[in-house]
C-alpha positions as a Markdown table, in Angstrom:
| # | Residue | x | y | z |
|---|---|---|---|---|
| 1 | Met | 19.9 | 27.5 | -0.3 |
| 2 | Phe | 19.8 | 30.3 | 2.7 |
| 3 | Asp | 22.5 | 33.2 | 2.7 |
| 4 | Glu | 24.4 | 33.9 | 5.9 |
| 5 | Ser | 22.2 | 36.8 | 7.0 |
| 6 | Arg | 18.8 | 34.9 | 6.2 |
| 7 | Arg | 19.8 | 31.7 | 8.2 |
| 8 | Glu | 20.7 | 33.8 | 11.2 |
| 9 | Glu | 17.3 | 35.5 | 11.1 |
| 10 | Phe | 15.6 | 32.2 | 10.6 |
| 11 | Glu | 17.6 | 30.9 | 13.1 |
| 12 | Asn | 16.2 | 33.6 | 15.5 |
| 13 | Cys | 12.6 | 33.3 | 14.6 |
| 14 | Val | 12.9 | 29.3 | 16.0 |
| 15 | Arg | 14.4 | 30.7 | 19.0 |
| 16 | Thr | 11.5 | 33.2 | 19.4 |
| 17 | Met | 9.0 | 30.3 | 18.8 |
| 18 | Leu | 10.4 | 28.1 | 21.4 |
| 19 | Glu | 10.0 | 31.2 | 24.0 |
| 20 | Ile | 6.6 | 31.4 | 23.2 |
| 21 | Met | 6.1 | 27.9 | 23.7 |
| 22 | Gly | 7.4 | 28.5 | 27.2 |
| 23 | Glu | 10.9 | 26.7 | 26.8 |
| 24 | Asp | 13.8 | 28.1 | 27.9 |
| 25 | Pro | 15.9 | 28.1 | 24.3 |
| 26 | Asn | 19.6 | 28.1 | 26.2 |
| 27 | Arg | 18.8 | 24.8 | 27.7 |
| 28 | Gln | 20.9 | 21.5 | 27.0 |
| 29 | Gly | 18.7 | 20.2 | 24.6 |
| 30 | Leu | 17.6 | 23.1 | 22.9 |
| 31 | Ile | 20.8 | 25.3 | 22.4 |
| 32 | Ser | 21.4 | 23.9 | 18.6 |
| 33 | Thr | 17.7 | 23.7 | 18.0 |
| 34 | Pro | 17.6 | 26.7 | 16.2 |
| 35 | Lys | 20.5 | 25.6 | 13.5 |
| 36 | Arg | 19.3 | 21.9 | 13.3 |
| 37 | Val | 15.9 | 23.6 | 12.3 |
| 38 | Ala | 17.3 | 25.9 | 9.7 |
| 39 | Lys | 19.6 | 23.5 | 8.2 |
| 40 | Ala | 16.3 | 20.9 | 8.0 |
| 41 | Tyr | 14.3 | 23.2 | 6.3 |
| 42 | Glu | 16.9 | 24.3 | 3.9 |
| 43 | Phe | 17.1 | 20.8 | 2.7 |
| 44 | Val | 12.9 | 20.3 | 3.0 |
| 45 | Thr | 12.3 | 23.0 | 0.6 |
| 46 | Glu | 15.7 | 23.0 | -1.4 |
| 47 | Gly | 12.9 | 22.3 | -4.7 |
| 48 | Tyr | 12.8 | 26.3 | -4.7 |
| 49 | Ser | 16.1 | 26.7 | -6.0 |
| 50 | Gln | 15.5 | 23.7 | -8.6 |
| 51 | Asp | 14.2 | 23.9 | -11.9 |
| 52 | Pro | 12.6 | 20.7 | -13.0 |
| 53 | Arg | 12.5 | 21.6 | -16.7 |
| 54 | Asp | 16.3 | 21.5 | -16.4 |
| 55 | Val | 16.4 | 18.5 | -14.7 |
| 56 | Leu | 14.0 | 16.9 | -17.3 |
| 57 | Gly | 15.3 | 18.4 | -20.7 |
| 58 | Asp | 18.9 | 17.2 | -19.6 |
| 59 | Ala | 18.0 | 13.8 | -20.3 |
| 60 | Leu | 16.1 | 13.8 | -23.7 |
| 61 | Phe | 16.5 | 10.7 | -26.0 |
| 62 | Asp | 14.9 | 10.0 | -29.5 |
| 63 | Ser | 12.6 | 7.0 | -29.5 |
| 64 | Ser | 10.8 | 5.1 | -31.4 |
| 65 | Asn | 8.8 | 3.7 | -28.6 |
| 66 | Asn | 4.9 | 4.3 | -28.3 |
| 67 | Glu | 3.9 | 2.7 | -25.2 |
| 68 | Met | 3.4 | 3.4 | -21.6 |
| 69 | Val | 6.4 | 4.2 | -19.7 |
| 70 | Leu | 5.5 | 4.1 | -15.8 |
| 71 | Ile | 7.4 | 4.6 | -13.0 |
| 72 | Lys | 5.0 | 3.2 | -9.9 |
| 73 | Asp | 5.6 | 3.9 | -6.4 |
| 74 | Ile | 8.2 | 6.9 | -6.4 |
| 75 | Glu | 8.3 | 7.9 | -2.6 |
| 76 | Phe | 8.2 | 11.6 | -1.3 |
| 77 | Tyr | 7.7 | 13.4 | 1.1 |
| 78 | Ser | 6.6 | 17.3 | 1.3 |
| 79 | Leu | 5.3 | 20.2 | 3.8 |
| 80 | Cys | 2.0 | 21.1 | 3.8 |
| 81 | Glu | 1.5 | 24.6 | 2.7 |
| 82 | His | -1.1 | 25.5 | 5.5 |
| 83 | His | 0.7 | 24.1 | 8.6 |
| 84 | Leu | 3.9 | 23.6 | 7.9 |
| 85 | Leu | 3.8 | 19.8 | 8.9 |
| 86 | Pro | 4.8 | 16.7 | 6.8 |
| 87 | Ile | 3.2 | 15.3 | 3.8 |
| 88 | Ile | 4.3 | 11.3 | 3.1 |
| 89 | Gly | 3.5 | 9.7 | 0.0 |
| 90 | Arg | 4.0 | 7.9 | -3.4 |
| 91 | Ala | 3.8 | 8.9 | -7.0 |
| 92 | His | 2.8 | 7.2 | -10.1 |
| 93 | Val | 3.5 | 9.0 | -13.0 |
| 94 | Ala | 3.4 | 7.9 | -17.0 |
| 95 | Tyr | 3.3 | 9.0 | -20.2 |
| 96 | Ile | 3.3 | 8.0 | -23.4 |
| 97 | Pro | 6.2 | 8.8 | -25.7 |
| 98 | Asn | 5.9 | 11.0 | -28.9 |
| 99 | Gly | 9.3 | 10.7 | -30.2 |
| 100 | Lys | 11.4 | 11.0 | -27.1 |
| 101 | Val | 12.0 | 9.5 | -23.9 |
| 102 | Val | 13.5 | 10.6 | -20.7 |
| 103 | Gly | 16.1 | 9.2 | -18.8 |
| 104 | Leu | 14.1 | 7.0 | -16.3 |
| 105 | Ser | 15.8 | 9.1 | -13.0 |
| 106 | Lys | 15.1 | 12.3 | -13.7 |
| 107 | Ile | 11.0 | 11.3 | -13.2 |
| 108 | Pro | 12.1 | 10.9 | -9.4 |
| 109 | Arg | 13.9 | 13.6 | -9.5 |
| 110 | Met | 11.3 | 15.9 | -10.6 |
| 111 | Val | 9.1 | 14.8 | -8.3 |
| 112 | Asn | 11.1 | 15.7 | -5.2 |
| 113 | Ile | 11.9 | 19.1 | -6.6 |
| 114 | Phe | 8.0 | 19.8 | -6.1 |
| 115 | Ala | 7.7 | 17.8 | -3.2 |
| 116 | Arg | 10.1 | 19.7 | -1.6 |
| 117 | Arg | 8.5 | 22.8 | -1.5 |
| 118 | Leu | 5.6 | 24.1 | 0.6 |
| 119 | Gln | 2.9 | 22.2 | -1.4 |
| 120 | Ile | -0.9 | 21.0 | -1.5 |
| 121 | Gln | -1.2 | 17.7 | -2.8 |
| 122 | Glu | -3.9 | 18.4 | -5.5 |
| 123 | Gln | -1.1 | 21.1 | -6.6 |
| 124 | Leu | 1.8 | 18.6 | -6.5 |
| 125 | Thr | 0.0 | 16.6 | -8.5 |
| 126 | Glu | -0.6 | 19.1 | -11.1 |
| 127 | Gln | 2.9 | 20.3 | -11.3 |
| 128 | Ile | 4.5 | 16.9 | -11.8 |
| 129 | Ala | 2.0 | 16.3 | -14.9 |
| 130 | Gln | 2.5 | 19.8 | -16.3 |
| 131 | Ala | 6.2 | 19.6 | -16.3 |
| 132 | Leu | 6.1 | 16.1 | -18.2 |
| 133 | Gln | 3.7 | 17.8 | -20.7 |
| 134 | Asp | 5.6 | 20.9 | -21.3 |
| 135 | Val | 9.1 | 19.4 | -21.7 |
| 136 | Ile | 9.0 | 16.5 | -23.4 |
| 137 | Ser | 5.3 | 16.8 | -25.3 |
| 138 | Pro | 4.4 | 13.5 | -24.9 |
| 139 | Arg | 1.4 | 11.8 | -26.8 |
| 140 | Gly | -0.2 | 12.1 | -22.9 |
| 141 | Val | 0.6 | 12.0 | -19.1 |
| 142 | Gly | -1.0 | 10.0 | -16.1 |
| 143 | Val | 0.2 | 11.1 | -12.4 |
| 144 | Val | -1.4 | 9.8 | -9.5 |
| 145 | Val | -0.4 | 11.0 | -6.1 |
| 146 | Glu | -1.3 | 9.1 | -3.0 |
| 147 | Ala | -0.5 | 10.6 | 0.6 |
| 148 | Arg | -0.8 | 10.9 | 4.2 |
| 149 | His | -1.1 | 14.4 | 5.7 |
| 150 | Met | 0.2 | 14.7 | 9.6 |
| 151 | Cys | -2.4 | 17.9 | 9.7 |
| 152 | Met | -5.1 | 16.0 | 9.5 |
| 153 | Glu | -3.3 | 12.9 | 11.4 |
| 154 | Met | -1.6 | 15.0 | 14.4 |
| 155 | Arg | -4.2 | 17.8 | 14.7 |
| 156 | Gly | -7.7 | 18.7 | 13.6 |
| 157 | Val | -9.6 | 15.6 | 12.9 |
| 158 | Glu | -7.2 | 13.1 | 14.5 |
| 159 | Lys | -7.9 | 10.7 | 11.0 |
| 160 | Ile | -4.6 | 8.3 | 11.5 |
| 161 | Asn | -3.6 | 6.3 | 7.9 |
| 162 | Ser | -6.1 | 8.6 | 5.8 |
| 163 | Val | -5.0 | 8.5 | 2.6 |
| 164 | Thr | -5.3 | 11.0 | -0.2 |
| 165 | Thr | -5.4 | 10.3 | -3.9 |
| 166 | Thr | -5.4 | 13.0 | -6.4 |
| 167 | Ser | -5.0 | 12.4 | -10.4 |
| 168 | Ala | -3.8 | 14.7 | -13.0 |
| 169 | Leu | -4.3 | 13.3 | -17.1 |
| 170 | Arg | -3.2 | 14.8 | -19.9 |
| 171 | Gly | -3.5 | 14.5 | -23.6 |
| 172 | Ile | -4.5 | 10.6 | -24.8 |
| 173 | Phe | -5.0 | 9.7 | -20.9 |
| 174 | Ile | -8.0 | 12.2 | -21.2 |
| 175 | Lys | -9.3 | 11.1 | -24.6 |
| 176 | Asn | -8.9 | 7.5 | -24.6 |
| 177 | Ala | -10.7 | 5.5 | -22.0 |
| 178 | Glu | -8.7 | 2.1 | -22.9 |
| 179 | Thr | -5.4 | 4.1 | -22.5 |
| 180 | Arg | -6.5 | 5.7 | -19.1 |
| 181 | Lys | -8.1 | 2.2 | -17.8 |
| 182 | Glu | -4.2 | 0.7 | -18.5 |
| 183 | Phe | -2.8 | 3.0 | -16.5 |
| 184 | Phe | -5.2 | 2.8 | -13.4 |
| 185 | Asp | -5.1 | -1.1 | -13.8 |
| 186 | Leu | -1.2 | -0.9 | -14.1 |
| 187 | Ile | -0.8 | 1.8 | -10.8 |
| 188 | Asn | -3.3 | -0.9 | -8.7 |
| 189 | Ala | -2.0 | -4.2 | -9.9 |
| 190 | Pro | -0.4 | -6.0 | -7.4 |
| 191 | Lys | 3.6 | -6.5 | -7.4 |
| 192 | Ser | 5.0 | -9.1 | -9.5 |
| 193 | Val | 8.3 | -8.5 | -9.2 |
| 194 | Lys | 10.8 | -9.1 | -5.8 |
| 195 | Phe | 13.2 | -7.0 | -4.9 |
């Protein structure tokens, strides 16, 4: 994602940060750190170079199914846009088809695209729901994201293991209480399948 000149600029910024912290960027353990950090950030922010609509649009199939499709426990990591510290979580994504279904593997890929950008959890949740709504035009979409934020655990209030939950609902998930209840019951149900 980084072109060569920007990569070098990024590495120089990391060297400067190390110096400001009081470190010697030329000591053995840190000599390659700027390159490693650049490579790591290139990977964890690769979502900027990907379009989730392309991923979803490449795998649309006609279907007569009109019942809920739910993928639970989609693990992800992201970076908090306020502190550049990790967000570690899982997403539960459901939709009710309206003549089209999307390939199941495309939904976790779409979650990763949005997660691999600088984020706040609230926006991540909304982006996932809106992309599904825009691309496959289902009767409704439900998204719940649960995550731990290292900016709360490693600094600031230092509250270990606190979990933030956000949701975004569209269509029938807002309009129909039974559909909404079914969605929340399914994501909160104990796992019945052993892997």
